[in-house]
C-alpha positions as CSV (number, residue, x, y, z in Angstrom):
1,M,-230.3,-40.0,121.6
2,S,-232.6,-39.7,118.7
3,K,-231.7,-37.2,115.7
4,E,-233.2,-35.0,116.8
5,K,-231.1,-34.5,120.2
6,I,-228.3,-35.0,118.3
7,K,-229.0,-32.8,116.1
8,K,-230.2,-30.1,118.8
9,E,-226.8,-30.8,120.7
10,V,-224.6,-30.2,117.3
11,L,-225.8,-27.0,115.8
12,D,-226.0,-25.5,119.3
13,E,-223.3,-22.6,118.9
14,K,-221.6,-23.6,121.4
15,N,-221.0,-26.7,119.9
16,F,-220.7,-26.0,116.0
17,G,-219.0,-23.0,116.3
18,P,-215.8,-25.1,117.3
19,L,-217.1,-27.5,115.1
20,V,-216.8,-25.2,111.9
21,D,-213.5,-23.7,112.9
22,K,-212.3,-27.6,113.5
23,I,-213.2,-28.4,109.8
24,F,-212.3,-24.7,108.4
25,Q,-208.5,-25.2,109.5
26,Q,-208.0,-29.0,108.0
27,N,-209.5,-28.0,105.1
28,D,-208.1,-24.4,104.1
29,V,-204.5,-26.0,104.0
30,N,-202.8,-23.4,101.9
31,N,-203.8,-21.3,105.2
32,S,-205.2,-18.4,103.0
33,G,-208.2,-17.6,105.4
34,Y,-210.7,-19.1,102.9
35,I,-211.0,-22.3,101.0
36,E,-210.5,-21.9,97.6
37,K,-211.9,-24.5,94.4
38,Q,-208.8,-27.0,95.0
39,E,-209.6,-27.1,98.2
40,L,-213.8,-27.3,97.7
41,T,-212.8,-30.3,94.9
42,E,-210.9,-32.1,97.5
43,L,-213.2,-31.9,100.8
44,L,-216.3,-32.7,98.7
45,N,-215.0,-35.4,97.2
46,N,-213.1,-37.2,100.2
47,L,-217.0,-36.1,101.4
48,F,-218.4,-38.7,99.0
49,D,-216.1,-40.9,98.7
50,Q,-216.5,-41.4,102.6
51,W,-220.6,-41.4,101.5
52,K,-219.3,-44.0,98.8
53,M,-221.2,-42.3,96.1
54,P,-219.3,-40.5,93.4
55,R,-217.1,-37.9,93.0
56,L,-219.3,-33.8,91.6
57,T,-217.7,-32.8,88.9
58,N,-215.8,-30.2,88.0
59,N,-218.8,-27.9,86.8
60,Q,-221.0,-29.5,89.9
61,V,-217.7,-28.1,92.2
62,E,-218.2,-24.3,90.5
63,A,-221.6,-24.3,91.1
64,E,-221.6,-25.1,94.7
65,L,-218.7,-22.5,94.8
66,K,-220.9,-19.9,94.0
67,R,-223.5,-21.1,95.8
68,L,-221.3,-20.8,98.5
69,D,-219.8,-17.6,97.8
70,K,-222.1,-15.0,99.2
71,N,-220.0,-12.3,98.4
72,K,-219.1,-12.8,95.1
73,D,-214.8,-12.9,96.1
74,G,-214.7,-15.9,93.9
75,K,-213.3,-18.0,97.2
76,I,-215.4,-19.9,100.6
77,S,-215.2,-17.1,103.6
78,K,-215.4,-19.1,107.7
79,Q,-218.8,-17.6,107.6
80,E,-220.1,-19.3,104.1
81,F,-218.2,-22.0,105.0
82,R,-221.1,-22.5,108.1
83,V,-223.4,-23.0,105.2
84,L,-221.8,-26.0,104.0
85,V,-221.0,-27.5,108.0
86,K,-225.2,-26.9,108.7
87,E,-225.3,-28.6,105.3
88,I,-222.2,-31.2,105.9
89,T,-223.7,-32.5,109.4
90,L,-227.9,-32.8,109.1
91,F,-227.5,-35.0,105.4
92,T,-224.9,-37.2,108.6
93,I,-227.0,-37.4,110.8
94,S,-229.8,-38.1,108.5
95,K,-228.3,-41.0,107.8
96,L,-227.6,-42.1,110.7
97,E,-229.4,-45.2,112.2
98,I,-230.2,-45.6,115.3
């Protein structure tokens, strides 16, 4: 299967919505209904460790939080989280060796 077919399949709403829900629930450790800074930090650190990339600094995490936090309430809603999951998914697919 080509990267384009994988991308199309994963980002199809019938697959992507449940994926976002699952990842959101796994990372909303305190069950607040939001991804807060500490949860975002843990998520990004885990990803960067898996990718064998340097972890983000506190300032970089704060910048990422601000970028994703469209309503400026200091936390990431599930809808705002969709952007991050899509970016992570596209990055991961781009690194596949097919």
